[in-house]
N, C-alpha and C positions, 0 to 999 in steps of 0.2 A: 614412845609414850602416847597413849590414847588421849585425844583432846576431850575436854569436858563438854558433854552435850549441852546445848543451849535452847531454851524455849524462846522462840521469836514470835512475839505477839504483834500481829499486823492490824492496824486500825486506820480508819479514815476519820479525820477530825470534823467537827461541826463547822469550824471557821473556814477550812479549805472548801467544804461543800458550799457554804454560803457564797464565798468568792466566786466559785465556778457558776453557781446558779445566777448570781447577779450579772455575770458576764454573758450568760445565755438569755438575758432579758426578763428574768423573773422579777416581780415586785419584791421589795425588801421584806415585807411582812410574810409573803408566801415562801420566800427563800428561807426565812427563819423557821417557819412552820415545818417545811420539808426537812431541813437539816436536823430538826429535833429528833428524828428517828435514829440519829447517830449519837444520841445523848449517852449511850453506854460507854463510848470512848471518853466523853467528858467526865462521866461519873466514876470511871475506873482509874483515870489518870492519877488522882491523889493517892491511890493505893499501890502505885508501881513500886515504891520502896518496900512495902510489905510483901508484894509478890516476889521481889528480888530476894528478900530474906527467906521466904517460904521455899523458893526454888533452891536456894543455897543449902537449906536444911535437908533436901532430898537429893543433892548432888547435881543440880542443874544450874547452868548460867541462865540469866534472864536479860532479854534485849527487846524492849518495845520499840516498834518501827512504824511511823506513819506510812501510809500506802506508797507514796511516791519515793520515800527514802528506802522502802523495801525493794522497789523496782531497781533503784540505783545500786543497792547492795547485793543483788543476786549473784553477780560474778564471783564474789568473794565468800559466799556461803557454801559450806561443805555438806553433802548429803549424809555423811556418816556421823555428823556431830550437830545437826540442826533439827529442830521440830518447829514447823510453822503452824500457828494457831491463829485463825482469822477471827477477830473480835467483831468487826462490823462488815456486813455484806451489802449486796445491791447490784443490780444489773441496768438500772435506768438512771435515776437521780443520784444514786450512790455507785461507787465503783469497786467496793470491797470484794464483790464476788469474783473479781479477777485475780485476787491473791492466791487462792488454791491452784488456779490454772498456771499462774506464773511459777509457783513452787514445783508443780509437776514438770514444767519446761526445764527447770534446773535439776529435777530428780530429787527434790527435797521431800522428806516425809512430812505428811500433813495430819494434824490432829483433827478429827472430824470425818464427815462424810465425803464421798467422791465429789470432785469439783463440779460435775454436771448437775448435781442436786442443788448447788448454790444458785444456779440459774433457774431450775425448775420451780423451786419453792417460792421464788420471787414473782412468778407469773401465775396468779391464783387460778385463772381460767384453765390454763394448761395443766397445772398441778392437780386441779380437781378432776380433770379427765383421766389422768393417770391413776389417781386414787380410786376412782370409780372402776377402772379396768381391773384393779386388784380386788374388787368386790368390797371396798371399804365405804362406810356410810357418809360420803361427802355429798352435800346437797347439790343437785343438778343446777345449772346456771345458764343464763344468757349473758351476752356481752354487748355493750353499747359504746359508741364513740361520738361525743358531741351531738347528742340528739338523734342518732341514727342506729338502728340495730345491726350489729354484725352477726349476732346469733340470737334468735328469739328465746326468751326465758320460758320455763315451764309454767303452766297454769298454777294458780295458788288461791285458795279460798281465804287465806288470812293475810294477804299482802306479800310484799317482797322486801328484801334487804339489799340496799345499794351501797357499794363500797368501791374504792379505787382498786384497780387490778394489780398495780405494781408498787403502790405507795403505802407501805405499812399495812396493807389491805385487810387486816382483820377487823378494823374499826370502821364505824360510820363516821364520816367527817362531821356531819351536822346532826341535830336532834331529830330531823325529819327523814333520816336515812332508812327508817322502816316506813315504807310508803304503801298506799292502798290501791293504786291503779298504775298501769304501765305508762301513762302519759307523765305522771309524777316521776317515774323512774327515768324517763328520757330527759325531763327537765333537770333532774339531779345530774345526769350525765353531761349536760351542757355546763352546769355550774362547776363540776369537777374538772372538765376539760379546760374551761376558762381559767380556773385557779391553778391547776396543777398539770395540765396537758396530759392527762391520763385517761384511759378507758375505764369504764366501770363494769364490775361483775354484778349481775342481778340474780339473786338466789331467792327461792321461796322462803319466806320468813319461817324460822323454826323456834318454837318455844323452849323454855327450859332455863336452867341456871348455867352460867359461864363456868368453865373448868379449864385448868391448865395442867398438862402432864409434862414433867421435866426429867431429863436423863443426863447423867454424867457417869462415865466409866472411871472409877478410881483405882481399879486394878484390872489385869487382862481377863479375869474370869467374870467380870461384872456382867450380869444378865438382866433380863426384863424385870426381875424382882426389885431392882434399884430404881425403877420408874416411880416418881413421886406424883400422885394424882390428887389435886386439891380443887375444891370450889373456890372461885374468886368472886366474892360478893362486894360490889361497890355501892349498892343502893340504887343503881340504875340498870336498865335492861342491856345496854351496850355502851361501849366507850366511844366518846366523841374526840375530836381533835383537841378541844380544850381540856377534856379530862386527861388525855395523854400528856399534854404540855405541863400540867400541874404536877406530874409525878417525876419527871426526869430532867436531866441536864440543868442548864442555867435557870430555866423557869422553875424547875422543882426546887433548886436551892433557894430561890427568892420566895417560893411558897413556904418553905420550911422557916425561913427567917421571919416571915410575916405571920406565922402560926396558922397558915391555911393548908398545910400539907396533911392529907389524910390517906393512908394506904388502904386499899380494899381489904376486906377480911378473908383470910384463908382458912379453910377447914378440910380435913381429909375426906375424900369421897367414900373411901372404904368404910368409914365409921357409920354412915347413914344409908348408903346405896352400894353395898358390896357387889351386887350383880353388875352394876354399871362399871365399877372399878375393875372387875375381872375382864369385862368386854374391852375396856380401854387398854389393859395390858396385852390382851390378844391382838388388838390393832397394832400396838407398838412392836410386838414380836414379829408380826407379819410384815411390817414396814422395814424392820431390820433385815429380815430375810429377803424380801422381794425388792425393795428399793436400795438397800445397802446403807441404811442409817447406821452410824456407829459413833462412839465416843461421847458426843454431846448433841442433844436435839431437844425439841419441845413440840407439843401439840396443843392446839386450842380446840375446845370442844363445847357443845351444848348438851346438857343432860336433862331429860324430862323426868317427871315424877315417877313414871312407870318404867324407868331404867332405859328408855330409848336413848341412844347416844348418837349425836351428829358430830362427825369429824370436820371441823371448819377449815383448818389449815395445819401445816407442820412447818417448823423452822429448823434448819441445820446450824443456824448461827443465833441462838436465843440470847436474850438480853441478860448477860451474866450478872451485872451489878444491880439488876432490878430486884425489888423487894421479894418477889415470889421465888427467884432462883436462889437468893441468899437464904430464904427460909427453908427451901429444899435441901441446901447443903447442911444447914444446922440440924434439921430434923432427920435426915437420912444418914448422915455421916458424922454428926457431931463436930463439924468443922466450919470455921469461917470461910468466906469465899476464896481468899488468897491461898490458904492451906489446901482447900479442896482442889483448886486449879493446879497447884504445884504437884499434888499427889497424882492427879489425873495425867498431867503432862509426863511425869517420871514414868508412870506405867505405860503411857502411850508410846513414848520414845523407845522404851525397851521392847515393847511388843512390835512396833513397826520396823525397827532395825533388825530384830531377830527374824521377822518375816522376809525382809529384803535379803538377808544373808542366806536364807534357805532356798532362794531362787537360784537354779543352776545357771 
């Protein structure tokens, strides 16, 4: 009798991350800020029962495993009845990017992109170089470490945007992350290094509205038409660390309880800038073909009024419980997050196991 296939959701917890960072000498407030990027594991945990029920409805078992427990469980997991889905990633402060590689070591099918991309997209400087090599419109960048240039940034008449290279890197940490001379950029790199021990990527500032493109394959035939492309308007030019903290995890819960929680406004790009929407779908299709993106991913973009699109970054492990991905599941599939994940997992395990069986 064939064993029931099981979705194994691997995640790293905020608490475990904080403990490790404190052990590494980080200040408690910085450890808390850094670990906040793992808030999706905090936000999704209360829905594990709903996920189990949704998986049961499509013929799957469900087993959430913290990262270390996943490592310990590897010898007992069977490739013909397991599907590993990595919920939280990371290659520096976080360790979740190791999960797809550990799954490959055991021969377990993995929902999502190739494990090499979990490392690439977490290093924004290297990822930008690869995207540029594919001819995608990712802003060129310099790289600085603690006040010294590793790579000089391009010239810019409108200033530069400075952000951490490996720490959640799509946001500016502080409100002055858009700076207007390169000495300011180096000063910011010192502040980031002191606080977070990270390099900074320094890109020419690009104008426009922020947009997010989300993708989830809910059946084996899902193509780029399923990409959901939305403007994300928060009333500010870019997200700071404080803005991020107010949306997710324990801080987001506290903000909701205090009535201070306000989600950014989402609106479909296609409705007002269809040319930009078409271009973004072309970028996504090219990345699926060229980079090997599959199953679930997201892109962050800036869109100018003349339809010029700038691809800021891509993620192979997007924040599933975040407001924007939930909205994407509702609007694209008419499903809540748990049901959308279960349907995607059922499709993915069937597709991946069939592909494995076809290999001679």
